[in-house]
N, C-alpha and C positions, 0 to 999 in steps of 0.2 A: 064074517066080514059084514053078512047083511043088517047084524043088529047096526052095527056102528056107521055103517056109508047109507045114503042119496039112495034111493031102489033105481032110480034113472041110469047109477052105477052100471046096473045090470041088464040096461041095456040097449040095441042095435043103435038103436037113433041117440040116445041121452039127451042130454041137455048145453044149449050154450054153455055154461059154466062147468058141467064136467067134459065134455069135448076137448075144451083150455088143457086141462090137468089131464086129461087121457093121455092126449099131445105127445105130453111131456114123460110121462110115465114111460108110454112105449116109445120114446128118445134115448130115456137113462134107463133103458131094462135091461141088465145082465142074461138075459136071453140071447137076446142078438147080441153084435156085434159089438155094442160101445166099449168104451174104455178111459177111466178117468186122464185126461192132458196132463193134469198135474199132479204132484207126488202123491198117494193117498195112504194112511192110516188107519187100516182097521185094526179096533179092537175089541173084544168077545173075550169069554171067559166059558172054557169048556162045561163047569155045571152050571149053564144057566139056564134056570127056571123059568124063565120067561119069551124068550125067544130061541130056538135049537140053536148049538154053536155052527151046527150041518150048513146054516144059511148063511153063515158070514164067512165060511172056510169056499164052501160053492164059488160065493162071489169073488174071492180072495181068486180062485181058480181063473174063474173066468177074467178076468180082469187082467193076469197075468199072461194067461192065454191069448188075450185080443189084443196085447203088447202093454197096457198099462201100468205105472210107473207104484208096486202096491207094495205094499210090505202088511204083514199080520203078527198082533201084539196078543197072547194069547194069554189068558188067566185061568184059576184054577176055584174061587171059591164062586158064590151064588151072583147073580145079575146087581144085583143092591150093592155088595159086599165088596164086590171086584168095582161096580164104577166110586164107589167111596175112596177106593183103597187107590185107586189110578188115579182120581183128582185132587189129594192128598197131595200125590207125592207129582203131580202136575206142578200145584202151589207151592209144594217146596221147592221144585227147583226152577220155577220164575223168581221166589224172594229171594234165591241166593242167589241166581244168577246175577 
């Protein structure tokens, strides 16, 4: 993360811009008791080679535990293949509807 993020992000005092981002991240953190008020669908593949499925599963379980209206859709291919598969099915659905 230190390669991609500004060094001030990792200091206690941060800077003005990073404090704004940090406060939003903390407010919407799945670590605390936050849960989405609107219905949310999390779409993730169990064989994701970019972002581990366990992250989506943890987020889903945390939101459920905190009273969120959330559902989890699982795929079985890799990150890009499942994304393409999902968006093609979404476009097909929208065209036919």
